[in-house]
C-alpha positions in Angstrom: -56.4 35.7 24.4 -59.7 33.9 24.9 -60.3 31.0 27.2 -63.0 28.4 26.8 -66.4 29.4 28.0 -67.2 28.7 31.6 -70.8 28.1 32.7 -71.1 27.0 36.3 -73.3 24.3 37.2 -76.5 25.2 39.3 -75.0 23.8 42.5 -71.9 26.0 42.2 -73.9 29.2 41.9 -74.5 31.5 44.8 -78.0 31.2 46.3 -80.6 34.0 45.7 -79.6 35.4 49.2 -76.2 35.2 50.7 -73.8 36.8 53.2 -70.8 38.8 52.1 -69.1 38.6 55.5 -70.7 35.5 57.1 -68.2 35.3 59.9 -70.2 37.9 61.8 -72.9 35.4 62.1 -70.9 33.6 64.8 -72.1 36.6 67.0 -75.6 34.9 67.0 -74.3 32.1 69.3 -73.8 34.3 72.4 -76.9 36.2 71.4 -78.9 32.9 71.3 -77.5 32.0 74.8 -78.7 35.3 76.2 -82.1 34.8 74.8 -82.4 31.3 76.4 -81.1 32.7 79.8 -83.7 35.5 79.8 -86.5 33.2 78.7 -85.6 30.7 81.4 -85.5 33.4 84.0 -85.8 33.1 87.8 -88.7 32.9 90.3 -90.9 35.8 90.1 -90.7 38.3 93.0 -94.0 39.0 94.7 -94.8 42.3 96.5 -96.4 41.3 99.9 -97.5 43.5 102.9 -96.8 40.8 105.5 -94.7 37.6 105.7 -97.5 35.4 106.9 -99.1 35.7 103.5 -96.4 33.3 102.4 -97.9 30.6 104.3 -100.5 28.4 102.4 -101.3 25.5 104.6 -97.6 24.4 104.7 -97.8 23.1 101.1 -94.9 24.0 98.8 -96.2 25.8 95.8 -94.6 24.9 92.4 -94.2 27.9 90.2 -93.2 28.0 86.5 -89.8 29.7 86.2 -90.5 30.6 82.6 -91.9 34.1 81.9 -91.9 36.6 79.1 -89.2 39.3 79.5 -90.2 42.9 79.6 -90.8 44.6 76.3 -87.7 46.8 76.5 -85.5 43.6 76.9 -87.1 42.1 73.8 -86.3 45.4 72.0 -82.7 45.3 73.1 -82.3 41.8 71.9 -83.8 42.7 68.4 -81.4 45.6 68.2 -78.4 43.4 68.8 -79.8 40.8 66.3 -80.2 43.3 63.6 -76.8 44.7 64.2 -75.2 41.2 63.8 -77.0 40.6 60.6 -76.0 44.0 59.3 -72.2 43.3 59.9 -72.7 40.0 58.0 -73.9 42.1 55.0 -76.8 40.0 53.6 -77.6 40.6 49.9 -79.6 39.0 47.2 -78.7 38.4 43.6 -80.5 40.3 40.9 -78.1 39.9 38.0 -78.6 36.8 35.8 -77.5 36.9 32.1 -74.0 36.7 31.0 -70.8 38.5 32.0 -67.0 38.4 31.1 -64.5 38.5 34.0 -60.9 39.5 33.0 -58.2 38.6 35.4 -55.0 40.5 35.1 -52.0 38.2 36.0 -49.4 40.7 35.2 -46.3 41.4 37.3 -47.9 43.8 39.8 -51.0 41.7 40.3 -48.7 38.7 40.8 -46.8 40.4 43.6 -48.6 37.9 45.8 -51.5 35.4 45.4 -53.4 37.6 47.9 -53.8 40.5 45.4 -55.8 38.5 43.0 -57.8 37.0 45.9 -58.6 40.4 47.2 -60.1 41.4 43.8 -62.1 38.1 43.6 -63.5 38.8 47.1 -64.6 42.2 46.1 -66.0 41.0 42.7 -68.3 38.5 44.6 -70.2 41.6 45.9 -71.5 42.1 42.4 -73.7 38.9 42.8 -74.1 36.2 40.2 -74.6 35.6 36.5 -76.0 32.6 34.7 -73.0 32.3 32.5 -69.4 33.7 33.0 -66.6 33.9 30.5 -63.4 33.9 32.5 -60.4 35.4 30.7 -56.8 35.6 32.0 -54.1 38.0 30.8 -51.7 36.8 29.7 -53.6 33.8 28.5 -53.2 30.4 30.1 -54.5 27.0 29.0 -58.1 26.5 30.1 -58.5 25.1 33.6 -62.3 25.5 33.8 -64.2 22.8 35.5 -68.0 22.6 35.9 -67.5 21.3 39.4 -65.6 24.4 40.6 -66.8 28.1 40.8 -65.0 30.8 38.9 -63.6 32.3 42.1 -61.5 29.2 42.9 -60.3 29.1 39.2 -59.2 32.7 39.4 -57.4 32.3 42.7 -55.5 29.3 41.3 -54.2 31.0 38.2 -50.4 30.8 38.0 -48.4 34.0 38.7 -46.5 35.8 35.9 -43.8 38.6 35.7 -45.1 40.0 32.5 -46.0 43.7 31.8 -49.7 43.4 30.8 -50.6 47.1 30.3 -50.8 46.9 26.4 -52.1 43.4 26.4 -55.0 44.2 28.9 -56.2 47.2 26.9 -56.3 45.1 23.7 -58.2 42.3 25.4 -60.9 44.8 26.8 -61.4 46.3 23.4 -61.9 42.9 21.8 -64.5 41.9 24.2 -66.3 45.3 24.0 -66.7 44.7 20.4 -68.2 41.2 20.8 -71.3 41.9 22.8 -73.2 44.1 25.2 -72.5 42.2 28.4 -70.8 43.7 31.4 -67.0 43.3 31.6 -65.4 43.0 35.0 -61.6 43.7 35.1 -59.6 42.4 38.1 -56.5 44.6 37.9 -54.5 47.4 39.5 -53.8 49.0 36.2 -55.4 52.2 35.0 -57.9 51.5 32.3 -58.0 53.8 29.2 -61.6 53.0 28.4 -64.6 55.0 29.6 -67.2 52.5 28.6 -69.7 52.2 31.4 -69.9 48.4 30.8 -66.3 48.0 32.1 -65.9 47.8 35.9 -62.4 47.7 37.3 -61.9 46.1 40.7 -58.5 46.6 42.2 -56.8 45.1 45.3 -57.5 46.8 48.6 -53.8 47.3 49.6 -51.1 49.5 48.1 -48.0 48.1 46.5 -44.6 48.8 47.9 -41.5 47.9 45.8 -37.8 48.2 45.7 -36.4 46.4 42.7 -33.8 45.9 40.0 -34.4 48.1 36.9 -31.4 47.1 34.9 -28.3 45.0 35.1 -25.3 45.0 32.7 -21.7 43.8 32.8 -18.5 44.3 30.8 -15.1 42.7 30.8 -13.6 39.2 30.5 -11.0 38.2 33.1 -12.3 41.0 35.4 -15.9 41.9 35.1 -17.5 45.0 36.3 -21.3 44.7 37.0 -23.7 47.6 37.0 -27.0 47.2 38.9 -29.6 49.9 38.6 -32.1 50.0 41.5 -35.4 51.9 42.0 -36.9 52.4 45.4 -40.7 52.9 45.7 -40.9 51.7 49.3 -40.3 53.0 52.8 -37.1 50.9 53.1 -33.7 52.6 53.3 -31.3 49.7 53.4 -30.9 46.3 51.7 -28.4 43.4 51.1 -27.3 42.9 47.5 -25.6 39.6 46.6 -23.6 39.5 43.4 -22.7 35.9 42.6 -23.3 35.2 46.3 -20.9 38.0 47.5 -22.9 40.1 50.0 -22.9 43.8 49.8 -24.7 46.1 52.4 -26.2 49.1 50.4 -28.2 52.2 51.0 -31.2 52.4 48.9 -32.1 55.5 46.8 -34.5 57.9 48.4 -38.2 56.8 48.0 -39.1 57.4 44.3 -35.4 57.6 43.2 -33.1 55.5 41.1 -29.4 54.8 41.5 -26.7 52.7 39.8 -24.4 50.5 41.8 -21.1 49.0 40.5 -19.3 45.8 41.5 -16.2 44.0 40.4 -15.9 40.2 39.9 -12.3 39.1 40.0 -13.1 35.6 38.9 -14.4 34.5 35.4 -18.1 33.3 35.3 -20.5 32.1 32.7 -23.5 33.4 34.8 -24.0 36.5 36.8 -26.7 36.3 39.4 -27.8 39.4 41.4 -30.2 39.0 44.3 -31.5 41.7 46.7 -32.9 41.0 50.1 -35.4 43.8 51.0 -38.8 43.9 52.7 -41.1 44.8 49.8 -44.2 43.3 48.1 -42.8 42.4 44.7 -40.4 39.5 44.5 -40.1 39.3 40.7 -37.7 42.1 40.3 -35.5 41.3 43.3 -33.3 38.9 41.3 -31.7 39.2 37.8 -29.4 37.1 35.8 -26.9 37.5 32.9 -25.3 34.8 30.8 -22.2 35.0 28.7 -23.0 35.7 25.1 -21.1 36.0 21.8 -17.9 37.9 21.3 -17.7 41.2 19.3 -17.0 41.4 15.6 -14.0 43.1 14.2 -14.5 46.6 12.7 -13.0 47.4 9.3 -12.9 51.1 8.4 -13.0 51.6 4.6 -13.3 55.4 4.5 -12.0 58.5 6.6 -13.8 58.9 9.9 -13.9 61.8 12.4 -11.3 61.6 15.1 -13.8 61.1 17.9 -15.4 58.2 16.1 -12.0 56.6 15.4 -11.2 56.7 19.2 -14.6 55.2 19.9 -14.0 52.4 17.5 -10.6 51.6 19.1 -12.1 51.6 22.4 -15.0 49.4 21.4 -12.7 46.8 19.7 -10.2 46.7 22.6 -12.9 46.2 25.2 -13.5 42.6 24.0 -12.0 39.9 21.9 -13.6 39.5 18.5 -14.6 36.4 16.6 -12.8 35.0 13.6 -13.6 36.6 10.3 -16.9 38.2 11.2 -16.7 41.9 10.9 -18.6 45.3 10.8 -17.7 47.7 7.9 -17.6 51.4 8.2 -17.9 53.0 4.7 -19.0 56.2 3.1 -21.3 54.7 0.4 -23.6 51.8 -0.1 -21.4 50.6 -3.0 -18.4 50.4 -0.8 -20.4 48.6 1.9 -22.0 46.1 -0.4 -24.1 43.4 1.2 -22.1 43.2 4.5 -23.2 44.4 7.9 -21.9 47.9 8.6 -22.3 51.7 8.9 -22.6 54.2 6.1 -21.3 57.7 7.0 -22.9 60.4 4.8 -21.7 63.5 6.7 -24.6 66.0 6.5 -25.5 68.7 8.9 -22.7 70.0 11.2 -24.9 71.9 13.8 -27.5 70.5 16.0 -31.1 71.4 14.7 -33.8 72.4 17.2 -36.4 69.7 16.1 -35.2 66.2 16.4 -37.4 63.2 17.0 -37.0 59.5 16.8 -39.0 56.2 17.0 -38.4 53.5 19.6 -35.4 51.5 18.4 -32.3 49.9 20.1 -30.0 52.3 18.4 -31.5 55.4 20.1 -32.2 53.8 23.5 -30.9 56.0 26.3 -29.8 58.7 23.8 -31.2 61.9 25.4 -30.5 64.0 22.3 -33.1 62.1 20.3 -36.6 62.6 21.7 -38.8 59.7 21.1 -42.1 60.5 19.2 -44.8 58.1 18.2 -45.8 60.5 15.4 -42.7 60.4 13.4 -43.4 59.4 9.8 -42.3 55.8 9.2 -41.4 56.3 5.5 -38.9 54.4 3.4 -35.9 55.8 1.6 -35.2 53.4 -1.2 -36.1 49.8 -1.1 -35.8 48.9 2.6 -34.4 51.8 4.6 -36.4 52.9 7.5 -36.0 56.4 9.2 -35.6 56.1 13.0 -34.2 59.7 13.7 -35.6 62.8 11.9 -34.2 66.4 12.2 -36.2 69.3 10.7 -38.1 66.8 8.5 -34.9 65.2 7.2 -33.8 61.7 8.0 -30.4 61.6 9.8 -30.5 58.0 11.0 -31.9 55.2 8.8 -31.6 51.3 9.2 -32.3 48.3 7.2 -31.9 44.5 7.9 -31.7 43.2 4.2 -29.3 42.2 2.7 -27.6 42.7 6.1 -28.0 44.9 9.2 -26.9 48.3 8.0 -27.1 51.9 9.4 -27.0 55.2 7.5 -25.8 58.2 9.6 -26.3 61.6 7.9 -25.1 64.1 10.5 -21.9 65.3 12.1 -22.5 67.6 15.1 -19.4 68.6 16.9 -21.3 69.3 20.2 -22.9 65.8 20.0 -19.3 64.3 19.8 -18.5 65.9 23.1 -21.5 64.5 24.9 -22.0 61.2 26.7 -24.8 60.6 24.1 -22.1 60.1 21.5 -20.7 57.0 23.2 -24.1 55.6 23.9 -25.3 56.2 20.3 -22.3 54.6 18.6 -22.2 51.6 21.1 -25.8 51.0 20.2 -25.2 51.3 16.6 -22.2 48.8 16.5 -24.1 46.4 18.9 -27.1 46.5 16.6 -25.3 46.0 13.4 -23.4 43.1 15.0 -26.7 41.3 15.5 -26.3 41.4 19.3 -22.8 39.8 19.1 -21.5 42.9 20.8 -23.3 42.0 24.2 -20.9 39.8 26.0 -23.4 39.3 28.8 -27.1 38.8 27.8 -30.5 38.6 29.2 -34.0 38.8 27.8 -37.3 40.2 29.2 -39.7 37.5 30.5 -41.4 35.8 27.6 -43.0 32.6 26.5 -40.5 29.8 25.9 -40.8 26.7 23.8 -41.2 23.3 25.5 -37.5 22.4 25.1 -36.5 25.0 27.7 -36.5 24.1 31.4 -36.0 26.2 34.5 -32.7 25.6 36.2 -34.2 26.6 39.5 -37.8 25.9 40.4 -39.9 28.8 39.3 -43.1 30.0 41.1 -44.8 30.8 37.8 -45.0 30.0 34.2 -43.6 33.3 33.0 -41.1 34.1 35.7 -37.5 35.5 35.8 -34.8 33.0 36.1 -32.1 31.0 34.4 -33.4 28.4 31.8 -31.5 25.7 30.0 -32.3 24.1 26.6 -31.9 20.5 25.6 -28.6 21.2 23.9 -27.2 22.8 27.0 -27.6 26.5 26.0 -28.3 28.8 28.8 -30.8 31.7 28.8 -31.3 34.5 31.4 -34.8 36.1 31.7 -35.4 39.1 33.9 -38.4 40.9 35.0 -39.8 44.0 33.1 -39.0 47.4 34.6 -41.9 48.0 37.1 -42.9 51.6 38.0 -45.6 51.1 40.7 -46.3 54.8 41.2 -49.1 55.1 38.7 -50.9 52.1 40.2 -54.2 52.7 42.0 -54.5 51.6 45.6 -58.2 51.5 46.6 -57.7 50.7 50.2 -60.3 53.2 51.3 -62.8 52.4 48.4 -65.8 50.4 49.1 -67.5 48.5 46.3 -67.4 50.8 43.2 -70.4 53.1 42.8 -71.2 51.7 39.5 -71.8 48.3 41.1 -74.3 49.7 43.5 -76.3 51.9 41.0 -76.5 49.1 38.3 -78.8 47.0 40.6 -76.3 44.2 40.7 -76.4 43.5 44.4 -79.2 44.8 46.5 -77.6 44.9 50.0 -79.9 44.9 53.1 -77.3 46.6 55.3 -79.0 50.1 55.4 -82.3 48.5 56.1 -81.0 46.4 59.1 -79.2 49.4 60.6 -82.4 51.4 60.3 -84.3 48.6 62.1 -81.7 48.7 64.8 -82.2 52.4 65.3 -85.9 52.0 65.7 -85.4 49.2 68.1 -83.2 51.5 70.2 -85.8 54.2 70.2 -88.4 51.7 71.3 -86.0 50.7 74.2 -85.9 54.4 75.4 -89.6 54.9 75.1 -90.6 51.6 76.9 -87.9 52.0 79.6 -88.8 55.6 80.6 -92.0 55.0 82.5 -90.5 52.0 84.4 -87.5 54.0 85.6 -89.5 56.9 86.9 -92.6 55.1 88.2 -94.0 55.6 91.7 -92.3 53.8 94.6 -93.4 50.3 94.8 -94.1 48.3 98.1 -91.0 46.8 99.7 -89.9 43.5 98.2 -89.1 40.7 100.5 
């Protein structure tokens, strides 16, 4: 996860004093013009009692136009000057030492290059360090250059569509254990650590997203496509293109999900779904599927419940199966042997109250099996692993050697009448078949070897799309499911308080504003006597 160290050259470092918003200094141009105008002034008016006093022997008197403006005018100019400097936010650096900056390039931070740029601009308010270790998550080959400041490097990092939540937490813990320097994390993710050395800087804008959560397809000559969408934006309508066939759809309510079904009447090797909607995240607005292997035949070697028998018939009939490859359904390990298959052990006939499972493809989307990270991962026999436990007893176990096999030790009548029954046994047969049961396939975004190339140009190195290997094999990669509701949007947050209290950037804004107030008071005091003075002689 670590990039090569980056130590900026002296000429790339910020000076001891700098301006956070220097564009406001342009206001000094009209201010300087006003000062010149007032100093150049006009001819002085003289109070005289009689016109004849102007005559001085007929000679023209040359007078100097320059004069010092009244004190209250000078005070007004100083007040404007201080306000312009205050808007430019001058600061001086008091940091020095070493720091680690971690740039999150995950799918939410890569919604646009502007999100990373926002965090970089806010991080500049911390000041400067003598040495900076720049880390990107996920890691990218080092692009550090002694002639370029870290800000430019961070802005130029390629975008990705990877879920970096777990990755980011691991990297932070690694760097916390390596030293005592501050760690600045540029990310919109919530950080689990409470260590005061870690400073999170998030983008200043919220993230609105309507995207594809899941895509699946079934069928051969006539294919049905399911597209599951989640709406976390203010949009209500969108256009959905399924293999370039346009469909006008109503999006789910904000915060909701909905499944949409479409039929393709023509056979295709690739299914491409694209959504046109006004949101911030483009990575999950497209998804692909490529045709995979065909299903294996199922050989039943023992009596099975009627519900399971019908399920097997439907499963086999939905797709053609390939050659001599098969899945065995048996009642004992001896009958199954070393072939892939399912062992039916019977067992409990009523659903227990305490059922939990570990994360596994077999229990995915099965609501009857509550996922628990605390389930004991013990082994029954040589290589069996328990994935579902009821009242302390394993009811579903799996192993991958000598072949993929599943052991099922329950028979609940109420389970057989629920949608979970179909999902569970479809997952079991798909997993035992080694993925061959999925006619249409796609992977989450991941790092590919060098012999894979993007079919269409990709905006990032880890990005959804269609990829082709040198031997012609196609691979579809889709974005990770993105739930943007937990993300923090710090639009109203100024520089985090820990930045200010740690002495990392001593800003002069308050002092300049205070100076402007004093100048305003001076204006009032000095202008008061002039406004209400005794009436002067008439001017001519």
